[in-house]
N, C-alpha and C positions, 0 to 999 in steps of 0.2 A: 180759733178757729182749726180744723186738721187739716191732715196733714197724709198722701199715698208719698209714703218712701220706697225704692228700694236700698236693699243693701247687699253686702255683694260678701264673699269668705273672703276669709284672706292667705288661704291656704287650700283653695277648692278650686272649682271651676263649679261656683254654680252663684246664684243672685233670687233671690227670695221680694218678695213686691207685700207690700204689709198697707192699714190704714191704720190710726192710729194718731190721737190728737195732744198727744204731748213725744213728742220721738228721740227728747231724750231718753226719758224715762224705756220704750221700748227697745233702743238702740244695746239696753243697758239688759234686756231684759231676755235678745239673742243673746247676746255672749257671753250667759249665765250659764243658758240651760232653761233657763225654764220655758220656752219652747223645742217640744218634738221636733216637730218639723224642722230648724234651724237649728242643732244642736248635735247634730254629725260635725260638724263644717265649721265650730267658730274657730278664731276669732272674723270679727266683720266691721266692716265699715260702711257710711254711710257712700250712696253712692249720689243722687238725688231726690231731691223733696219736690211733691205741690201741695200747694197750699190750701187750698179749698174753704168754704164759709160752713158749711153741714157733715153729718155722720155720713148725712144718702147722699149727698155730692162723695165723698166719699171713697167708698163705700159702691159707690154707678161707675166710677175710675177707676180704683183694685181694678173689678173684676172689667174691663174691659182692656187696663192693661198685661193683663193674663191671655189674651186670647187670641190667636196667630196676629193680622192688622193691627191690636193695641200692643203686642212685642214688640212690634216690628214697626212703630213707631213713637217706644222711650226706645228703643235701642236707633234709632238714627236718628232721627227726631227731636230729641230731650236728651240723649244723654250722649251721642256721636261718638 
C-alpha cells in the first residue's frame, strides 16, 4: 500500500502533504529533520492519510491535494 499523508506542525501554522509507503518511517524523518522543507517547523503530528494501491496513484493524489481545489477538498471534506 501507498499513502498520501497530511502532517501539521505542533508549534507553527504549517501543514505538509506527502506520499510514502511507510507512514511511521516518514513521520520519524520529518520529526528528525531529514526533510529540508519541513525541518524548520518541527515537531509534527499526523493529521490524516489516504491509502491507495500504487505509488502512481499516491503521487497523483498528492499532486491534486497540493492544488487549490484539492486543498479545499482535503480541508473541508477529509480533515473537516
